VMD Tcl script that draws the C-alpha trace (Angstrom):
set ca {
  {20.30 16.62 3.39}
  {16.65 16.02 4.47}
  {15.50 12.55 4.52}
  {12.07 12.16 2.77}
  {9.67 9.56 4.42}
  {6.50 7.94 3.25}
  {4.30 6.35 5.96}
  {2.04 3.37 4.78}
  {-0.18 2.04 7.57}
  {-3.94 1.62 7.87}
  {-4.12 3.15 11.39}
  {-4.66 6.92 11.28}
  {-3.37 7.06 14.86}
  {-0.01 5.46 13.87}
  {0.18 7.74 10.85}
  {-0.24 10.76 13.04}
  {2.08 9.38 15.76}
  {5.03 8.52 13.41}
  {4.47 11.96 11.55}
  {4.78 13.66 14.95}
  {7.84 11.92 15.90}
  {9.71 12.15 12.61}
  {8.91 15.98 12.36}
  {10.91 16.56 15.53}
  {14.01 15.88 13.68}
  {15.04 18.56 11.33}
  {16.72 16.05 9.02}
  {13.52 14.08 8.47}
  {10.34 15.06 6.55}
  {7.16 13.14 6.03}
  {6.23 13.72 2.41}
  {3.10 11.66 2.44}
  {1.03 8.96 4.08}
  {-0.99 6.07 2.69}
  {-3.82 4.00 4.33}
  {-3.07 0.61 2.83}
  {-0.64 -1.10 0.47}
  {-2.46 -0.22 -2.70}
  {-2.58 3.53 -1.79}
  {1.08 3.25 -0.77}
  {2.10 1.86 -4.20}
  {0.28 4.61 -5.93}
  {2.09 7.31 -3.88}
  {5.36 5.56 -4.24}
  {5.16 6.00 -8.02}
  {4.29 9.78 -7.54}
  {6.42 11.00 -4.49}
  {10.16 11.43 -4.38}
  {10.84 9.49 -1.21}
  {14.04 8.18 0.38}
  {12.51 5.86 2.70}
  {9.12 3.95 3.21}
  {7.86 3.11 6.78}
  {5.43 0.15 6.01}
  {2.98 -1.50 8.34}
  {2.69 -5.34 7.91}
  {-0.96 -5.94 8.69}
  {-3.27 -3.77 6.55}
  {-6.19 -4.49 4.24}
  {-6.08 -4.65 0.42}
  {-2.40 -5.49 0.12}
  {-0.64 -6.40 3.33}
  {2.97 -5.27 4.07}
  {4.59 -8.37 2.59}
  {2.83 -8.09 -0.60}
  {3.41 -4.25 -0.75}
  {7.23 -4.78 0.11}
  {7.49 -7.46 -2.79}
  {6.01 -4.97 -5.27}
  {8.10 -2.07 -4.14}
  {11.15 -4.01 -4.42}
  {10.35 -5.15 -7.86}
  {8.97 -2.00 -9.34}
  {10.69 0.80 -7.14}
  {13.65 -0.54 -5.00}
  {14.02 1.56 -2.02}
  {14.82 1.23 1.60}
  {11.81 0.14 3.70}
  {11.41 -0.09 7.34}
  {8.76 -2.52 8.41}
  {6.66 -1.19 11.31}
}
mol new
graphics top color blue
foreach p $ca { graphics top sphere $p radius 0.5 }
foreach p [lrange $ca 0 end-1] q [lrange $ca 1 end] { graphics top cylinder $p $q radius 0.2 }
display resetview
């Protein structure tokens, strides 16, 4: 079973870095990235993910606000990064 991950961080460098690390494991697949919490919430609604890697410090919606919305609207495992 492949675990589908969504990466949400405002840092393009970290998005690329995490994508590269996760892609080395055949059981993990990055199905999308988002550049802030608002974008992340939009993609959470559309993508079929198993886990979200979520940055804490971001513009628009920070990680904690985004986490609260995720748990309320689409409860899912989240790893804060």
